N, C-alpha and C positions, 0 to 999 in steps of 0.2 A: 504494500500500500504506500503510494507516494504521498509525501507531506506537501502541503501548500506552502510556498515561500513566505507567505504572510504569517504563518503559524510556527514555522521552524526557523529559529534564529540562526542556525548554522548554514543554511542554504544562501549562497551569495546572490544578491540581486543585481544583475548587470546594468539595468537601467539606473538604479540608485548610484552604483559605482561610477558610471559614466558621467552623470550629472555632478556628483561630488568632485570628480577629477577636473571637470570643466570649470566649476566654481573656484576650486583651489588655484588652478592656473590663472584664471582671471584676476583673482585677488593678488597673486604673486606679481603679475604684470602691472597691476595698478600701483602696488607699493614700490616697485622698481621705478616706474615712471615718475612717481611722486618724489623719489629721492633725486632723480636726475633733473627735475623741473626747477630751474633757477628763478622762476617767477614766484614761487612760494617761499615763505620764510625759512623753513627747514632745508629746502633744496638749495637756496642761495647760501645759507650758512655752511652747508656741507661743501659746496663748490669753492667758496672762499677759503675754507679750512684746508682743503686739498691743495689749493694754489699756495697758500701760506706755508704749508709743510714742505712743498717742493722747493720753493724759493729759499727757505731756511736751510734745507739740506744742501742745496747748491752753494750757498754762502759759506756754510761750514766747511765744505770740501775745498773751496777756493782759499779760505783762510788757512786751513791745515796745509795745503800745498804750498802756500806762500811762506809759511813758517818752517817748513822742512829745510834741512841743510841743502845746499846747492846740488850735491851729488845724488840726493835722494828725492828730488822733486818729481812729483807725478804730473803728467800732462793730462788735463781733464778732457 
């Protein structure tokens, strides 16, 4: 005797799984787009933070290269 999927919790429901996967993908894409959107407050803050980190890292590398002894200088 076969069990009805609505009464047997162990039987997977492919329609439910497909809808759930679609909604999860949509939410993940929405969140990713929000992070990349520089017109929103959090998106702009993240973009500026990344730029600041890159500029700071480059400045530190240049300063370290300039402070190194002449024979050990790295070319950036």
